[in-house]
N, C-alpha and C positions, 0 to 999 in steps of 0.2 A: 569395542564399544568406545575407549576410550577416544579412539581415530576418527570416528563415526560423531561423538556429539563434541567431540574440543575442535574435530579438524577444519570443521566452519566458521569457526573464530581465530584460531590462529594460524592456517593458508594464508586468508588474504593481508592477514598483517606481514608475514614473514615475506607476501608475496610484492608487497608494500617497498619495503624497504630495501630490496630488491631492483625492485622500477629507481627508485634512491639513489641508490649502487649503479646502475645505468642508465642516467638521465642522459647522459652523451649523445644516446642514440635511442632516438623515437622510436627504431623496430625493432630495438631489444624490448625496450618496455611494453613494447605492442604485445609482442611474442609471451611476455611473463605475464602479463595481466591477464589475456585469451586461456594461455592456459592452468592459471590457479582455480581462474575463477570456474573452466572446466571440471577442475579437479574436486570443487567442489561441489558443486552439480551434483558431479555422480557417487559423491558421499550422502550429498542431502539426498535420492532417490533413492539409494541402499537406506539410508534410517526410515524413510518412508514407510519402505517395504516391512524392514522388522517389527516399525509400531506395529505396524496397522495387524501383523501376523503374531505378536509374542505382545503386545502394550506399553503401558509404557516401563521408558528406559530411563535411567537416574547416573551418575558419576561422579563422586565426590571428589571434587577437585585438591591434591595434594595428600587424597586420605584424611580428612578432619573430616570428621561424622557431619551430616544435620543434625540438629539444628547452628551445630556454631562454624563450620566452611561453607566453599564457596560450592553450590553446587549447577551441574550443571543436568536439566531433565530435558525431554520430549514426548511428547504425546502424540494425536494424531492432526490436533492441532497445531501447534508446533512444528512439526513437521513439512504439513504442509504447505504453510506459510514460508517458510525453509526453502521448500522445492519453487515454492513461484517466487521467491526474489529473488536464486539465485538465476533463475533461467530467464528472468526479466533486466536483469544485470550483465548479464552474459551476451542477450539480445540489442542490447541499449550500448553496449561499450565499443560490439561490432558496427552497429551506427554508428559510434560517435569518430570509430576511423574512417571511417567511408566520408566524411562529413568535414570540409575543411574550415577550420577556426580553431575550435575550443581547447580539443585534443591534440592537437598539432602546437598553437602554437603557445603552448604552455605544459613548461615541463612536469611541473605538478598533477599533472591530469590525472595520470596514473596511479602514482600513489595516495593519491587524495580518494581516488576513486573506491583503491581497494579496503582501506580504511573503513569507508562509506558501508562498502559489503561486509567489512566484522561487525560495527556498531548494527546492523539488521539484524545479524545472526544472532548478536550476541540477546539480542534483542527479544526476540525466539524463544532462545535457549535456556534462557537466566533462568535458576528456579528461588529468589530471591527479591525482594523490592529494590535495596538499593544495590544489587548490579544491574538491575534494569533501570533506575537512575544512570550507571555510569555507561550503559548504553546508549543511550537515546543523547550522552553528551557526546561521545564520541560521532555517533553519525551524526547528529546539529554539527558539530563542529566541521566534519570536511562537509556537511552541508550549504556552512557559511562562506567557504571556499570557493564550492561549486558553482554559486550561485551570485558569486561575482565576477565570473573569471569575463575577461574581459575590459571590465574596465570602462563603462560604460556612467555616465553618471544617472539612468533612468534607474541599472541596473541596483549601483550601488544606494540611493533611495531609498529603492525597493529591498535594495537586503538588508539595510540598517531596519526598515519596522518586521523582518523578520526575523532581525539581529531581536533585535525591546523586547518579541514578544516572546522570542523562546526561551529566552534570559527568566524573565519575568513567571513562567510555566514552569523551569525549572524551579524558583526560590522558593516557586507554591509547594512542586514535590520535594525539594528537602523539609520544606516543612511538615509535608504530610508523611514523610519517614519520621523526622519526628516525634509527630501525634504517635503515630502508630505502634512506635518502638514503648516510648512511654505507658502508651497502655499495655502493653503485652510484652512487655519484653524480647521481643525477637522480628525478625523481618523476613525469615523465610515464610513461602509462600505456605509451605507442606504446613509446616507449627502453626503459621497464621489461622489457616482453615479450620483449626481446631482450636486454639485461643480465641479468636476473635466471637466468637460462637456463647463465650463466655460471658462475655463485656454486657454492663448496661445496653437496655436498648439504642436507648436516644445518644450514647456515644457509638452503637456500632453504625447506626443512620447517620450519622456528623459525617464517620468514616468513611461510608460511603460513600457519600454529598460529594467531601473534599479529593475522593479517587476518582470521581467522575469528573468537577471542572479541572481536576488538573490532566488526565487525558482526553477531555474532549476539547483543552487547546489545542494540544495536538494534533487531535483529526478531526479539527476543523466540524462542531455539529455545532447548531447554532445557541446561543448568538456570539459562540464564540474562534465564529471562521473569519471573522473582517478580514483577518490578515492575510488567508491567500488568494485572492483573484488577482493584487495587486503583486503579489512575489513570484510567484510562477512564470507568468508569462515573459516578463525583461529575461529571463536567463540563457540560455543558448538551449535548443532545441533538445539535443542528450537528454539535460539534466533536469530538464523540466517532466522529459518523457516518467523518469525512474522516480521524479520525486512526484510524478502524479500518480506511479502508478504503485509505490511502496510508502513513504512516508506517511501518510497519514492513515494510512491499511495496520502500519507500526501504535498507532494510538488508537486502532479499534480495537487490535489484538489484546493492547493492554487494558482494553475497555474490557471485554471476552474474560479474559484469565480473572481479573482483580474481584466483579460483579458476580460470578459463578463460583470461584473457588474461594474465596474470603467470606461472602457472604450470607448464611441464613437466609429461606426460602421467606422469612419474613422480614427480613431487615432491605428485601432489595424494590429497588425503588422504581415499580416496572411501569406503574401508571406515569411516573413523570418520563421515562423512560421514551415512550410512546409519545408523549406530549411535544419533546425535543425532535422524535425521530417525525414525527409530522412537521412540524418547525421547519426544520433542517430543511427537508426534500422540496418545501413551497417555497424556503426566500432562496433558495441556492439556483431553480427552474426558471426560478420569476428572474434573479441574477441574469444567466443565459440567455433567455427572450429579449434582454432589453441593448445585448452588448451588438457591437459589429464587428471582434477581431476573433478571430479562428480559434486563437488561444485562451480568450476569457472567456467566452462561453466555453470552452472545453475544463476552467479553471471553475467555472460555477457550477459547471455538471457534480466535481469534482465533490461540491456539498452538498448537492445534491441527492449521488447516490453514495455521498453516507448518511443519508436517512434513513435507507432500504439495511442498510447489519445493524444500524443501531435499533430499527423497531423488530430486525429479527430477535437483536442481545433483549430488548424491554418487555416482550409475548414469556419468555425464560419460559418453554419446553423446547422438548426436545424438536422438536415441527419450525419450531419458531429457528431456532441454534441452528438444526441444520439449514435451512433457507440463510442464514446468515454466512452462512461459512460456505455454498458453495456462490452464494453472490458476491462473496469476499476474492473467488476465485474466479469470476468471472470478471469480475471491475477492475482488478488487477492487469490481467491481459490485454484485456477493451482497452481499455483507459491511457495506458501508455503505448497500445499499437496509434490509437487517433493522435496522442503528441506527439509522436514519430511522423504517420502521414502532413500534421501540419509543417513539422520542419520540412521537408520534401517542398511543401508550396511554396514556402518561404525560399527554398533554396531558389527554386523554378520563376518564381515571379516577385521575389525583392521584396514581398507583403503577405501581412495575415490578414489585410482589409477586407471587410468584407465589399465596402464598396470602388474597389481597386483590381477589385477581383472578377473574371469573366470565362464562361467559356475554353478552365484550364481540359475538361474533357477531351478538348479534340488534339491538342497538346502532347499530353499526358492521360490516355486511355487506362492504362495499366493505375495508374496513380487514382483516379477516376474509383476502380474496382475495389483498390484498395480501403478507400474511404465509407466505401460504401457498407461495405460489408460490417466491417465492426458500428460504425453509425448509428444500421439498424438493428443492431445488438442491445449496442448502449438504447433504445428507445424502449425493446423486449419486443418486438417484434419474430412472432412465429414462423421458422424453426431455430433461430438462434438463441445462443446460449442466454441473451440476458431474457428473452420470453420464458427458458426453461425457470433462471432465479425468481424473477417475481413471483411464478407463479406458483414455486416452492413457498416464496413468502406469504403469499394471497392466501394459498392454500393456509400455512401456518396460522395465518393471522383470524379466517373464516372457522377454524376450529377451536380461536380461543376466545369469537364471539367482540371481539377486536375491530367493528366493523367501520367504524372513523378513521381510519391511520386507515386500512383497507381502503377505503375510496380515495385515501390523498393519495395516494398511493396510486389507484388508476388513473387519477386523472393527470397528476405530476408526467405520468407515465406519455402520455398522450402532447403536455406542455413540451417533455422532453424530444419526440418526431418533430415538435415543432420545429423548435431551434438548432436539431442533425435536419433536416429539410432545407432551412433558410441558406445554412451553409450551401447545404448539395448546389440548389435554384443557383446560387451569388456564383460560385468558386468554378463548377462543374458545365453546370447545365445551362448561364448564362447566352445572351448573345453573341455575337463576336466570333476574333478566330479566335480568341484565349487570349489571356495575360501571359507578356512573357520578358523576362529581364533582358536575356540574353547568357543568365547566369545557369549556364551548363554545365554537368560535373561529366570528365572522363567516365570510364567504359569502367571499369574498375570499384570507384570511388560507388556509383550507381549501383553495379552490385553489390555492393554491400550494405549498402542504406535500402536500395529496395528489397532487397533476398530479406536481409533484419525483419522486416515489417510488413513482409511478405510470408515469412515463419508463423512471427505472431497471429495474423489473418489467420494462417491455417489451423495455429493453438486452437484459436477462439473456433475455428468450425469443427476441434475435433474436441471439447466442451461441449459441444451440440450435439453428436453425433455418441458420446462418451457417458451425456445427461442421467442413463441410469445409475450405469457402476460409480459415477462421484457423486452423484444424492446420496446414494447406498456407505460410501467411505464419507459424506459431511454427515448422515446420521451417525453413526460409528463415532464420528469426531464431540458431534452433540453429546453421545449420550456419556463421554468421558465428561463432559463440559458440568449436566448435570449429578452426575455419581462422580464424586470425587477420590471415591476412599480407591481405587489404582492408584491414581497419580501421589497419596497422603504417603499410603503404605511403600510404595516404590522409596520416592525421600526420604522418609525417615527410615525403612528397614523394618517394619514393621511386619 
């Protein structure tokens, strides 16, 4: 059990150290990074099977018992997120190895990428708020480097916005930790779930709202999303893809974990979260509709789709949380895929601006298919995974009589389809022989980039095919979130 819980954090750090030692050989770095993430993927899959079969598992690092020591803990939600994160990191790494640019030009790419993987894993597995703060700082430090690889002026400018906002969020998070510790005397999540309930109602409500702001910045909810659309599109395509697929979802995970585990039902700001969810959906999709660049359209859609996840949380029912979980599963895969396709488009044409693209399906019919399938899924067209996820949320919303946010979610789906069709009609279906910059790839590089993208498309289709079992798993994860006794008893040994 120690290996299953500590391995996903420790192995990437060891891999990063080995990559630094092998800095003179890019091929050696590639082998180390791929093998490391493959090993972590295997450990994560075994952990998910173990947790789903036996329930929440925990390890006290160094033998110091909770709540004093450092606890690593995994329930179904944490294990699901970890498996998805590692699979996306591995797929994007393979893509990056194939793409000329950031990976081959910078000796620090692989070490920093593995440090990012360690930070993401720690965020999902930590059992206390302080180490969640540490995990955010680890992945943010790595993301600062990855975001500005290449050193272009627009990258550095956009990267500075990302850095400044992240530092402000981190300072606010640190202040929140101080308030929580002053009020309860602990930062262990399981211990907090008991002690927060004994606080006065006003204090509980204040802490809940403060944590929503902290994690809301990191997950890019309305009105705290303004940093994202300018920061992501300027980064190298593999970096943008992994950021789009994972980093905001770490913030969403923290929202789900903190609001369900720490605060009793009478303190949970469900109505506020539903309002925020609706506004996040609307503002994000309206921003996407007005853009004329593929990556900027997809970046605004990150914001919009976060609203669906917050909607599931705001319902605070098993059905709502299950819908949020399966939506996260769908979105991580589909959004990562779409950004990889955008990178392939830019690689072939030299641009991502819709006004300069036309008829690419004639040159790249495979690329057209790789875009069309996840685009339809993002818009929620049946029978793709996005339809399954949105249907789960709509049914949960109707069951909770949250008719307004359900109506908003359906309207936003139509606008999402419109913005995706704009990319399709301009980039792939436009008149002419097809935009071609002459930047062709060698066969091995193309195989890596198209193969990893195609693998994620296949995974998104598999999510739709296995919708029944995946929704059942999401329901079990949601039940864990609503009934925290198993989590608390496993961590505190009661």
